[in-house]
PDB file of N, CA, C and O in Angstrom:
ATOM      1  N   MET A   1       7.789  70.410  41.977  1.00  0.00           N
ATOM      2  CA  MET A   1       8.995  69.815  42.495  1.00  0.00           C
ATOM      3  C   MET A   1       9.091  70.207  43.969  1.00  0.00           C
ATOM      4  O   MET A   1       8.902  71.371  44.321  1.00  0.00           O
ATOM      5  N   ARG A   2       9.384  69.238  44.821  1.00  0.00           N
ATOM      6  CA  ARG A   2       9.541  69.496  46.251  1.00  0.00           C
ATOM      7  C   ARG A   2      10.986  69.210  46.651  1.00  0.00           C
ATOM      8  O   ARG A   2      11.550  68.177  46.290  1.00  0.00           O
ATOM      9  N   PHE A   3      11.575  70.140  47.402  1.00  0.00           N
ATOM     10  CA  PHE A   3      12.946  70.007  47.861  1.00  0.00           C
ATOM     11  C   PHE A   3      12.976  69.453  49.286  1.00  0.00           C
ATOM     12  O   PHE A   3      11.949  69.448  49.964  1.00  0.00           O
ATOM     13  N   LYS A   4      14.122  68.995  49.741  1.00  0.00           N
ATOM     14  CA  LYS A   4      14.262  68.433  51.086  1.00  0.00           C
ATOM     15  C   LYS A   4      13.810  69.416  52.156  1.00  0.00           C
ATOM     16  O   LYS A   4      13.302  69.005  53.199  1.00  0.00           O
ATOM     17  N   SER A   5      13.989  70.700  51.910  1.00  0.00           N
ATOM     18  CA  SER A   5      13.606  71.729  52.879  1.00  0.00           C
ATOM     19  C   SER A   5      12.096  71.876  53.005  1.00  0.00           C
ATOM     20  O   SER A   5      11.610  72.513  53.940  1.00  0.00           O
ATOM     21  N   GLY A   6      11.343  71.284  52.062  1.00  0.00           N
ATOM     22  CA  GLY A   6       9.886  71.434  52.045  1.00  0.00           C
ATOM     23  C   GLY A   6       9.434  72.514  51.070  1.00  0.00           C
ATOM     24  O   GLY A   6       8.250  72.592  50.741  1.00  0.00           O
ATOM     25  N   ASP A   7      10.368  73.351  50.600  1.00  0.00           N
ATOM     26  CA  ASP A   7      10.033  74.372  49.608  1.00  0.00           C
ATOM     27  C   ASP A   7       9.633  73.687  48.305  1.00  0.00           C
ATOM     28  O   ASP A   7      10.107  72.593  47.998  1.00  0.00           O
ATOM     29  N   THR A   8       8.761  74.338  47.545  1.00  0.00           N
ATOM     30  CA  THR A   8       8.340  73.777  46.267  1.00  0.00           C
ATOM     31  C   THR A   8       8.610  74.762  45.139  1.00  0.00           C
ATOM     32  O   THR A   8       8.742  75.966  45.360  1.00  0.00           O
ATOM     33  N   LEU A   9       8.688  74.232  43.942  1.00  0.00           N
ATOM     34  CA  LEU A   9       8.855  75.007  42.721  1.00  0.00           C
ATOM     35  C   LEU A   9       7.809  74.496  41.744  1.00  0.00           C
ATOM     36  O   LEU A   9       7.721  73.291  41.506  1.00  0.00           O
ATOM     37  N   THR A  10       7.008  75.403  41.170  1.00  0.00           N
ATOM     38  CA  THR A  10       5.964  74.981  40.238  1.00  0.00           C
ATOM     39  C   THR A  10       6.310  75.421  38.832  1.00  0.00           C
ATOM     40  O   THR A  10       7.001  76.420  38.628  1.00  0.00           O
ATOM     41  N   ASP A  11       5.819  74.658  37.860  1.00  0.00           N
ATOM     42  CA  ASP A  11       6.108  74.966  36.465  1.00  0.00           C
ATOM     43  C   ASP A  11       4.950  74.531  35.586  1.00  0.00           C
ATOM     44  O   ASP A  11       4.071  73.780  36.009  1.00  0.00           O
ATOM     45  N   SER A  12       4.967  75.018  34.355  1.00  0.00           N
ATOM     46  CA  SER A  12       3.981  74.593  33.357  1.00  0.00           C
ATOM     47  C   SER A  12       4.746  74.114  32.133  1.00  0.00           C
ATOM     48  O   SER A  12       5.737  74.719  31.722  1.00  0.00           O
ATOM     49  N   TRP A  13       4.263  73.006  31.558  1.00  0.00           N
ATOM     50  CA  TRP A  13       4.952  72.343  30.455  1.00  0.00           C
ATOM     51  C   TRP A  13       4.286  72.645  29.132  1.00  0.00           C
ATOM     52  O   TRP A  13       3.079  72.878  29.066  1.00  0.00           O
ATOM     53  N   GLU A  14       5.092  72.638  28.066  1.00  0.00           N
ATOM     54  CA  GLU A  14       4.606  72.804  26.707  1.00  0.00           C
ATOM     55  C   GLU A  14       4.844  71.497  25.951  1.00  0.00           C
ATOM     56  O   GLU A  14       5.592  70.633  26.409  1.00  0.00           O
ATOM     57  N   GLU A  15       4.211  71.363  24.805  1.00  0.00           N
ATOM     58  CA  GLU A  15       4.366  70.150  23.989  1.00  0.00           C
ATOM     59  C   GLU A  15       5.817  69.932  23.609  1.00  0.00           C
ATOM     60  O   GLU A  15       6.557  70.895  23.411  1.00  0.00           O
ATOM     61  N   GLY A  16       6.235  68.675  23.505  1.00  0.00           N
ATOM     62  CA  GLY A  16       7.592  68.331  23.110  1.00  0.00           C
ATOM     63  C   GLY A  16       7.744  68.309  21.595  1.00  0.00           C
ATOM     64  O   GLY A  16       6.759  68.242  20.859  1.00  0.00           O
ATOM     65  N   SER A  17       8.957  68.366  21.154  1.00  0.00           N
ATOM     66  CA  SER A  17       9.254  68.315  19.729  1.00  0.00           C
ATOM     67  C   SER A  17       9.584  66.882  19.323  1.00  0.00           C
ATOM     68  O   SER A  17       9.640  65.988  20.168  1.00  0.00           O
ATOM     69  N   HIS A  18       9.799  66.672  18.045  1.00  0.00           N
ATOM     70  CA  HIS A  18      10.191  65.346  17.566  1.00  0.00           C
ATOM     71  C   HIS A  18      11.572  64.944  18.092  1.00  0.00           C
ATOM     72  O   HIS A  18      11.944  63.773  18.013  1.00  0.00           O
ATOM     73  N   LEU A  19      12.331  65.898  18.626  1.00  0.00           N
ATOM     74  CA  LEU A  19      13.651  65.614  19.187  1.00  0.00           C
ATOM     75  C   LEU A  19      13.568  65.217  20.655  1.00  0.00           C
ATOM     76  O   LEU A  19      14.589  65.023  21.315  1.00  0.00           O
ATOM     77  N   LYS A  20      12.331  65.097  21.164  1.00  0.00           N
ATOM     78  CA  LYS A  20      12.079  64.725  22.553  1.00  0.00           C
ATOM     79  C   LYS A  20      12.638  65.754  23.518  1.00  0.00           C
ATOM     80  O   LYS A  20      13.119  65.407  24.597  1.00  0.00           O
ATOM     81  N   GLU A  21      12.574  67.032  23.126  1.00  0.00           N
ATOM     82  CA  GLU A  21      12.964  68.114  24.012  1.00  0.00           C
ATOM     83  C   GLU A  21      11.711  68.884  24.381  1.00  0.00           C
ATOM     84  O   GLU A  21      10.961  69.313  23.505  1.00  0.00           O
ATOM     85  N   TYR A  22      11.483  69.058  25.662  1.00  0.00           N
ATOM     86  CA  TYR A  22      10.289  69.715  26.164  1.00  0.00           C
ATOM     87  C   TYR A  22      10.672  71.022  26.837  1.00  0.00           C
ATOM     88  O   TYR A  22      11.690  71.089  27.527  1.00  0.00           O
ATOM     89  N   THR A  23       9.876  72.050  26.648  1.00  0.00           N
ATOM     90  CA  THR A  23      10.136  73.327  27.304  1.00  0.00           C
ATOM     91  C   THR A  23       9.127  73.529  28.423  1.00  0.00           C
ATOM     92  O   THR A  23       8.006  73.025  28.369  1.00  0.00           O
ATOM     93  N   TYR A  24       9.545  74.273  29.436  1.00  0.00           N
ATOM     94  CA  TYR A  24       8.650  74.585  30.545  1.00  0.00           C
ATOM     95  C   TYR A  24       8.961  75.975  31.075  1.00  0.00           C
ATOM     96  O   TYR A  24      10.053  76.505  30.870  1.00  0.00           O
ATOM     97  N   LYS A  25       7.987  76.553  31.757  1.00  0.00           N
ATOM     98  CA  LYS A  25       8.132  77.858  32.392  1.00  0.00           C
ATOM     99  C   LYS A  25       7.942  77.684  33.889  1.00  0.00           C
ATOM    100  O   LYS A  25       7.028  76.985  34.327  1.00  0.00           O
ATOM    101  N   ILE A  26       8.790  78.310  34.663  1.00  0.00           N
ATOM    102  CA  ILE A  26       8.674  78.285  36.115  1.00  0.00           C
ATOM    103  C   ILE A  26       7.662  79.356  36.500  1.00  0.00           C
ATOM    104  O   ILE A  26       7.784  80.513  36.096  1.00  0.00           O
ATOM    105  N   THR A  27       6.664  78.962  37.284  1.00  0.00           N
ATOM    106  CA  THR A  27       5.529  79.852  37.559  1.00  0.00           C
ATOM    107  C   THR A  27       5.380  80.233  39.022  1.00  0.00           C
ATOM    108  O   THR A  27       4.388  80.864  39.385  1.00  0.00           O
ATOM    109  N   GLY A  28       6.323  79.875  39.867  1.00  0.00           N
ATOM    110  CA  GLY A  28       6.242  80.248  41.278  1.00  0.00           C
ATOM    111  C   GLY A  28       6.687  79.114  42.173  1.00  0.00           C
ATOM    112  O   GLY A  28       7.383  78.193  41.745  1.00  0.00           O
ATOM    113  N   GLY A  29       6.266  79.201  43.438  1.00  0.00           N
ATOM    114  CA  GLY A  29       6.631  78.176  44.394  1.00  0.00           C
ATOM    115  C   GLY A  29       6.345  78.633  45.801  1.00  0.00           C
ATOM    116  O   GLY A  29       5.618  79.602  46.020  1.00  0.00           O
ATOM    117  N   THR A  30       6.927  77.925  46.759  1.00  0.00           N
ATOM    118  CA  THR A  30       6.770  78.282  48.168  1.00  0.00           C
ATOM    119  C   THR A  30       8.146  78.407  48.797  1.00  0.00           C
ATOM    120  O   THR A  30       9.149  77.988  48.219  1.00  0.00           O
ATOM    121  N   GLY A  31       8.181  78.990  49.992  1.00  0.00           N
ATOM    122  CA  GLY A  31       9.455  79.167  50.684  1.00  0.00           C
ATOM    123  C   GLY A  31      10.367  80.089  49.909  1.00  0.00           C
ATOM    124  O   GLY A  31       9.936  81.151  49.458  1.00  0.00           O
ATOM    125  N   LYS A  32      11.623  79.702  49.745  1.00  0.00           N
ATOM    126  CA  LYS A  32      12.571  80.579  49.040  1.00  0.00           C
ATOM    127  C   LYS A  32      12.250  80.712  47.557  1.00  0.00           C
ATOM    128  O   LYS A  32      12.804  81.580  46.882  1.00  0.00           O
ATOM    129  N   TYR A  33      11.352  79.853  47.034  1.00  0.00           N
ATOM    130  CA  TYR A  33      10.976  79.912  45.617  1.00  0.00           C
ATOM    131  C   TYR A  33       9.675  80.676  45.378  1.00  0.00           C
ATOM    132  O   TYR A  33       9.165  80.689  44.258  1.00  0.00           O
ATOM    133  N   GLU A  34       9.131  81.312  46.420  1.00  0.00           N
ATOM    134  CA  GLU A  34       7.904  82.090  46.252  1.00  0.00           C
ATOM    135  C   GLU A  34       8.138  83.200  45.226  1.00  0.00           C
ATOM    136  O   GLU A  34       9.128  83.928  45.300  1.00  0.00           O
ATOM    137  N   ASN A  35       7.223  83.320  44.276  1.00  0.00           N
ATOM    138  CA  ASN A  35       7.293  84.301  43.182  1.00  0.00           C
ATOM    139  C   ASN A  35       8.470  84.067  42.233  1.00  0.00           C
ATOM    140  O   ASN A  35       8.874  84.988  41.524  1.00  0.00           O
ATOM    141  N   ALA A  36       9.023  82.865  42.205  1.00  0.00           N
ATOM    142  CA  ALA A  36      10.110  82.550  41.276  1.00  0.00           C
ATOM    143  C   ALA A  36       9.577  82.550  39.842  1.00  0.00           C
ATOM    144  O   ALA A  36       8.388  82.333  39.606  1.00  0.00           O
ATOM    145  N   SER A  37      10.467  82.793  38.904  1.00  0.00           N
ATOM    146  CA  SER A  37      10.117  82.731  37.486  1.00  0.00           C
ATOM    147  C   SER A  37      11.318  82.168  36.742  1.00  0.00           C
ATOM    148  O   SER A  37      12.389  81.982  37.319  1.00  0.00           O
ATOM    149  N   GLY A  38      11.130  81.901  35.472  1.00  0.00           N
ATOM    150  CA  GLY A  38      12.217  81.382  34.656  1.00  0.00           C
ATOM    151  C   GLY A  38      11.695  80.405  33.629  1.00  0.00           C
ATOM    152  O   GLY A  38      10.489  80.299  33.401  1.00  0.00           O
ATOM    153  N   GLU A  39      12.622  79.690  33.013  1.00  0.00           N
ATOM    154  CA  GLU A  39      12.257  78.728  31.982  1.00  0.00           C
ATOM    155  C   GLU A  39      13.369  77.714  31.819  1.00  0.00           C
ATOM    156  O   GLU A  39      14.475  77.887  32.331  1.00  0.00           O
ATOM    157  N   GLY A  40      13.052  76.648  31.093  1.00  0.00           N
ATOM    158  CA  GLY A  40      14.061  75.627  30.877  1.00  0.00           C
ATOM    159  C   GLY A  40      13.622  74.593  29.876  1.00  0.00           C
ATOM    160  O   GLY A  40      12.553  74.696  29.272  1.00  0.00           O
ATOM    161  N   THR A  41      14.472  73.585  29.707  1.00  0.00           N
ATOM    162  CA  THR A  41      14.181  72.475  28.801  1.00  0.00           C
ATOM    163  C   THR A  41      14.460  71.165  29.522  1.00  0.00           C
ATOM    164  O   THR A  41      15.280  71.095  30.437  1.00  0.00           O
ATOM    165  N   TYR A  42      13.762  70.145  29.087  1.00  0.00           N
ATOM    166  CA  TYR A  42      13.981  68.786  29.565  1.00  0.00           C
ATOM    167  C   TYR A  42      14.157  67.917  28.333  1.00  0.00           C
ATOM    168  O   TYR A  42      13.300  67.909  27.449  1.00  0.00           O
ATOM    169  N   THR A  43      15.247  67.195  28.268  1.00  0.00           N
ATOM    170  CA  THR A  43      15.523  66.311  27.139  1.00  0.00           C
ATOM    171  C   THR A  43      15.360  64.868  27.599  1.00  0.00           C
ATOM    172  O   THR A  43      15.994  64.435  28.561  1.00  0.00           O
ATOM    173  N   LEU A  44      14.504  64.135  26.902  1.00  0.00           N
ATOM    174  CA  LEU A  44      14.215  62.744  27.226  1.00  0.00           C
ATOM    175  C   LEU A  44      15.058  61.830  26.348  1.00  0.00           C
ATOM    176  O   LEU A  44      15.141  62.024  25.135  1.00  0.00           O
ATOM    177  N   GLU A  45      15.685  60.829  26.970  1.00  0.00           N
ATOM    178  CA  GLU A  45      16.497  59.862  26.227  1.00  0.00           C
ATOM    179  C   GLU A  45      15.996  58.453  26.506  1.00  0.00           C
ATOM    180  O   GLU A  45      15.736  58.100  27.656  1.00  0.00           O
ATOM    181  N   GLU A  46      15.859  57.652  25.463  1.00  0.00           N
ATOM    182  CA  GLU A  46      15.492  56.248  25.616  1.00  0.00           C
ATOM    183  C   GLU A  46      16.782  55.455  25.739  1.00  0.00           C
ATOM    184  O   GLU A  46      17.509  55.287  24.760  1.00  0.00           O
ATOM    185  N   LEU A  47      17.069  54.963  26.946  1.00  0.00           N
ATOM    186  CA  LEU A  47      18.319  54.251  27.201  1.00  0.00           C
ATOM    187  C   LEU A  47      18.234  52.798  26.757  1.00  0.00           C
ATOM    188  O   LEU A  47      19.179  52.266  26.175  1.00  0.00           O
ATOM    189  N   THR A  48      17.117  52.164  27.030  1.00  0.00           N
ATOM    190  CA  THR A  48      16.828  50.817  26.547  1.00  0.00           C
ATOM    191  C   THR A  48      15.346  50.795  26.183  1.00  0.00           C
ATOM    192  O   THR A  48      14.680  51.827  26.258  1.00  0.00           O
ATOM    193  N   GLU A  49      14.832  49.659  25.799  1.00  0.00           N
ATOM    194  CA  GLU A  49      13.426  49.568  25.425  1.00  0.00           C
ATOM    195  C   GLU A  49      12.487  49.898  26.591  1.00  0.00           C
ATOM    196  O   GLU A  49      11.360  50.341  26.372  1.00  0.00           O
ATOM    197  N   THR A  50      12.947  49.684  27.827  1.00  0.00           N
ATOM    198  CA  THR A  50      12.098  49.920  28.998  1.00  0.00           C
ATOM    199  C   THR A  50      12.671  50.926  29.985  1.00  0.00           C
ATOM    200  O   THR A  50      12.070  51.139  31.038  1.00  0.00           O
ATOM    201  N   LEU A  51      13.800  51.549  29.693  1.00  0.00           N
ATOM    202  CA  LEU A  51      14.452  52.473  30.613  1.00  0.00           C
ATOM    203  C   LEU A  51      14.675  53.820  29.931  1.00  0.00           C
ATOM    204  O   LEU A  51      15.251  53.892  28.846  1.00  0.00           O
ATOM    205  N   PHE A  52      14.212  54.878  30.582  1.00  0.00           N
ATOM    206  CA  PHE A  52      14.352  56.223  30.046  1.00  0.00           C
ATOM    207  C   PHE A  52      15.101  57.092  31.046  1.00  0.00           C
ATOM    208  O   PHE A  52      15.073  56.827  32.248  1.00  0.00           O
ATOM    209  N   GLY A  53      15.755  58.106  30.563  1.00  0.00           N
ATOM    210  CA  GLY A  53      16.451  59.065  31.404  1.00  0.00           C
ATOM    211  C   GLY A  53      16.293  60.438  30.800  1.00  0.00           C
ATOM    212  O   GLY A  53      15.777  60.579  29.691  1.00  0.00           O
ATOM    213  N   GLY A  54      16.732  61.446  31.514  1.00  0.00           N
ATOM    214  CA  GLY A  54      16.600  62.785  30.977  1.00  0.00           C
ATOM    215  C   GLY A  54      17.498  63.782  31.678  1.00  0.00           C
ATOM    216  O   GLY A  54      18.157  63.469  32.670  1.00  0.00           O
ATOM    217  N   LYS A  55      17.507  64.999  31.135  1.00  0.00           N
ATOM    218  CA  LYS A  55      18.360  66.053  31.671  1.00  0.00           C
ATOM    219  C   LYS A  55      17.579  67.360  31.689  1.00  0.00           C
ATOM    220  O   LYS A  55      17.000  67.760  30.679  1.00  0.00           O
ATOM    221  N   TYR A  56      17.568  68.021  32.841  1.00  0.00           N
ATOM    222  CA  TYR A  56      16.955  69.342  32.978  1.00  0.00           C
ATOM    223  C   TYR A  56      18.017  70.407  32.796  1.00  0.00           C
ATOM    224  O   TYR A  56      19.161  70.238  33.216  1.00  0.00           O
ATOM    225  N   GLN A  57      17.628  71.512  32.164  1.00  0.00           N
ATOM    226  CA  GLN A  57      18.479  72.685  32.089  1.00  0.00           C
ATOM    227  C   GLN A  57      17.559  73.883  32.241  1.00  0.00           C
ATOM    228  O   GLN A  57      16.625  74.048  31.457  1.00  0.00           O
ATOM    229  N   SER A  58      17.810  74.726  33.245  1.00  0.00           N
ATOM    230  CA  SER A  58      16.895  75.842  33.468  1.00  0.00           C
ATOM    231  C   SER A  58      17.587  77.032  34.090  1.00  0.00           C
ATOM    232  O   SER A  58      18.707  76.948  34.594  1.00  0.00           O
ATOM    233  N   THR A  59      16.883  78.136  34.037  1.00  0.00           N
ATOM    234  CA  THR A  59      17.275  79.361  34.701  1.00  0.00           C
ATOM    235  C   THR A  59      16.136  79.742  35.645  1.00  0.00           C
ATOM    236  O   THR A  59      14.994  79.895  35.214  1.00  0.00           O
ATOM    237  N   ILE A  60      16.447  79.894  36.925  1.00  0.00           N
ATOM    238  CA  ILE A  60      15.447  80.283  37.909  1.00  0.00           C
ATOM    239  C   ILE A  60      15.790  81.689  38.394  1.00  0.00           C
ATOM    240  O   ILE A  60      16.915  81.959  38.815  1.00  0.00           O
ATOM    241  N   GLU A  61      14.802  82.574  38.328  1.00  0.00           N
ATOM    242  CA  GLU A  61      14.974  83.928  38.825  1.00  0.00           C
ATOM    243  C   GLU A  61      14.188  84.067  40.115  1.00  0.00           C
ATOM    244  O   GLU A  61      12.979  83.835  40.143  1.00  0.00           O
ATOM    245  N   LEU A  62      14.881  84.449  41.190  1.00  0.00           N
ATOM    246  CA  LEU A  62      14.226  84.651  42.477  1.00  0.00           C
ATOM    247  C   LEU A  62      14.034  86.143  42.712  1.00  0.00           C
ATOM    248  O   LEU A  62      14.885  86.952  42.343  1.00  0.00           O
ATOM    249  N   PRO A  63      12.905  86.505  43.334  1.00  0.00           N
ATOM    250  CA  PRO A  63      12.646  87.943  43.566  1.00  0.00           C
ATOM    251  C   PRO A  63      13.607  88.553  44.565  1.00  0.00           C
ATOM    252  O   PRO A  63      13.515  89.745  44.861  1.00  0.00           O
TER     253      PRO A  63
END
């Protein structure tokens, strides 16, 4: 993920469940996110047959 400031946040994803909820771990980044850690979930929703949306929820720990 890249922010307007140019800083980045990196993560690694795990397999999703049948509920379309995916977990990920924050593994670092650049700028103010250097050495960041944490975890979160992403929930995928099918809004129409061709349109999808989702919601992120996470905790980011900065050194």
